[in-house]
C-alpha positions, 0 to 999 in steps of 0.5 A: 507540522506535517499532516496526517498520513492520509494527507502527507502522501506516505500511504502504501498502495499495492495492487497484486494479481494472481492467476487462479481458478475462478470461484463459481459465480453461483450465490453459495459456494464451498470454500475451505472452511465451510459454506458461503451465501453470495449476493447476485447484483444483476446490474454488474452481472457478478456475485459479491461475497461480503466479509469472508473470514481469512483468519481467526480473530486477532483477539485475546491471546492471539493478539500480537501474533501471526494470523491463524486460519480461521475455524470451520463452520458447519452452517452456510455463512451469510456473506451478502450485506455489501459492506465490510464487517468490521474496520481494524481500529485506527484514529479517525482523523475528521472525527478525532476519536478512535474506532474500529474492532479487533475482529477485522480480518475479512475479505470481500470477493466479487466474482463475475457471471459464469466464471465457473470452471474458468480459469479467471485472473484474480485481482488482490487489492492491498490498501494503503494508509501508512500502515496506520489507517484505512481498510479494504473497502474505504466508503466504497471507493475500492469497491471492486465491482467496476473492474470485475464486471467490465474486465472479467476478473475476480476482485479481492479486498481485505482487512489488515491490522494496523498501527501498534496491533499490527507492527508492535515489536518486542523481543519477548514476541519474537521469541514466541513467534519463531523469530518474527516481531512487529510484522503482523499486519504484513502477515496478514497480507499474505494470510489473505492472499494464501486464502485467495490462492502479494507488491513490493514487501512481498516480492522479497518476503520469502513466505509470498513467493508463488502466491502472485504473478504480477504486481502494480505498485502505487506510491512509494517502492521497494527502496523507500527506506522509511516505510521499513523500521530496523528491528532496534528502532522499532524495539525503542519505540515499541518501549514507549508505546507499551509505557504510554499503554500502561505496562512495563516493557521489561517485566516478565509477563509484559505480553500477559498484560499487553493481551488484557488491554483495551484495544484503543489503549495501544494508540498513542496520542501524538503528543506522547509520541518520543521525540528522540532519534530513536523514533522511525523517521516518518513519526508522527506522520507515519510512526509504523511499518514493517519491522526488519527482524531478520526472519523469512517470517517477517521482514528479513532485510530491506527489500531493495537490498534483497532485490539488488541481490536478486532474492525475490519472487522470480515469475514462472512467466515474464514478470511485470511491475508498475510503478507510479511517480505521482506527486505528495498530496497538495494540501499545502502547508503555510511553510515559513523559512523556519518551518522549511528547514525544520522540515529538512532537518527532521528527514535528513542529516546536515550534509544532505540537507545543505545539497538539497537546498542546492538543488532545489534553489528557492528561485525556481519555485513559487513558495517553500510549500511548492519547494518542499512538495517537490523535494518530498515528491521526488525522495518518496515517490519518483526517484525510489520508483525509478531505482526500483525499476532499474533494480528489476531491470538489471535481473531482466525482469520487465517493468513499466514506469508511469506518471499520473499527468492529466489535469484533474476535473473541476471538482478539485482546486488544480492549482492548489492541489496539482495531481496529489497523492492517490488522485489516480484511485478513482480512475483505477477503480472506476469509482466516482468517489461520493465524498468527492461529489463529482462525476466523471465527464467523458475524458474522465471516463476514457482514462478510467477505461485506460487504467482499467485495460493497462491494469487487468492485462498486467493480471492477465498477460503480465504485460499492459500491451493487449488490446490497446485502442487509440487512446493508449499507447504501446508501453515500452518495458523500463530500461536505464539506457532510456528510462521510458515511462508512461504519461497516464493521460488521455490519450496516454504518451510515452516519455523517456528519463524522467527527472533523470538529473534529479533522481541521479541526485537522490541515488548518491544521497540516499546512501548518505541518508541518515537511516538505520 
C-alpha cells in the first residue's frame, strides 16, 4: 500500500510572483473591505497581517460554490496574532482524526519596513498537500518572514478548500455555478491572488491571466496528468463520496442535503474509497484534484494541452518558470516482488508496465523500493518538468529547470531518504523547521541564501540572474537542444541533458498511459 500524500510525493507546491503596489508597512492600513491592524515585528523589521479574510466563509449555502468576496467591516479588524485562524477541514495523519474549520479562507501578509508608496514584488505561496491536506502556515514551515525581511518582498500565504469540500463534482453543482464544478479549491486560489493584486493551473486558466508575472513550480508540472481529473471520473467518484456522506446523488434535493451535513461527513474513510477503475488514478493516495470541466471559470482542459496550443498566460515582459525535478520522498516501502508489480499495475496499463520493467531492470537497483522510487520520480516529477519546460521554450517563453542536489545535513538518514520530496522547502523559506529538530550549518545557510536570491530575482526581474555571488552560477534558460538545468548545491552548477534518454522514453509512454 502506498503511503499518504505528504510522504508519497504527490504534493503540488506552487510559488507565484506578482508585481503590485506595496501595502503600507504601518500597523494599520485600509484595504478594499475595511481597515486592518497588523503587528510590527522589530526583529524582522516588517509588519505581519494575520488572518485577513479574502472571501466569505464557504459555509451553509456557500458550501460547494465558487468563493464570493467577504462582507465589508466597519471597525478595524485585529490581524496581529501570528498564526492561521482556521485550517480548512482535513485528515490529521499522525493523530488519525479529522480537524479544521470550514471558515478558513484567510491570508497572512508580511510587509517589509518602509514599504509605503513603493512598488515591491509580491511573492504568493500556494502550498501543496495533494489537494487533501496542508495550510498556508504549516506549523511555521511556510512562514514568509525571513524572505520578506531579507529580500524586501511582500509575502502572502493563505488557505484554500481541500478534499471533497474543495473538489467534489456533480452535474447539479455545475448547473448552478454557470458551467463549472469540482474546482472550488483552485478558485479560492484565484480569489486570494486577485485580492492581493498564481503556477501551473493558473498559467492556462483564463480567470488567472494578468494576475501574476512569473512563476515557480515546485514538484509536478502541467504535464503531470494524474493531478487533473476528467469530468466523468470526477462525477463517478463524487457519486461514491455523496453516498458515503449519507445523501442520494440522484435526488432532486441532493445539494440541499450536502449543504446541511456536518463538514466532516465529507471525508470518506479510506476503506470506503471505491476500488474500481472509475476512481481517480491516484486514489487512495491522492483522490482529489481539479476537475476538467471545460469552463473558463474552472479547468477548461488539461493544462499541458492548452500550453501546447499556446493558450496560457503570456506575460507583458519576459516570463520565467522554474520547474523542479526532485525525487519522491524516501520513506521506503518494504516492497516485495508482488507489491512491486501491484503498484505498477495500479498506475499503468499492461503494455506500459512491461515497457517500464524493461527500462528499469531489477539488476540496476538496490531493491524494489529503490527501483519504484526511480520510476515514480521520473514519471511524476522529473520528466513532466522537462516536458513542460520544452513546451514553454517552443513558445519562446523563458523557463529554468533545476534539481535539488545537496546532500542533506545529519538530521536525516540520507542513505534511507535521499533528497526526498519537499526537502528543499526549509531552504526556500529559510526556516529551520522546528519539527525536524535541526539547525542550519554554514553550508545550509549558504544554500538558503542561494534559493532566496534566485527565487526573489524571479519575482523582481523575471529571471534568476541578478546580483549573483560566487556560490551562484548563471542559470541558462531551458532549450530542448541542450536541456540545461541548475544543480541546487553549494556552489550551484549548471548541467545538461538531465536523464534525457529516460525522459524520451516517458514522452512516448505518456501518450499510451491509461488516463481519461
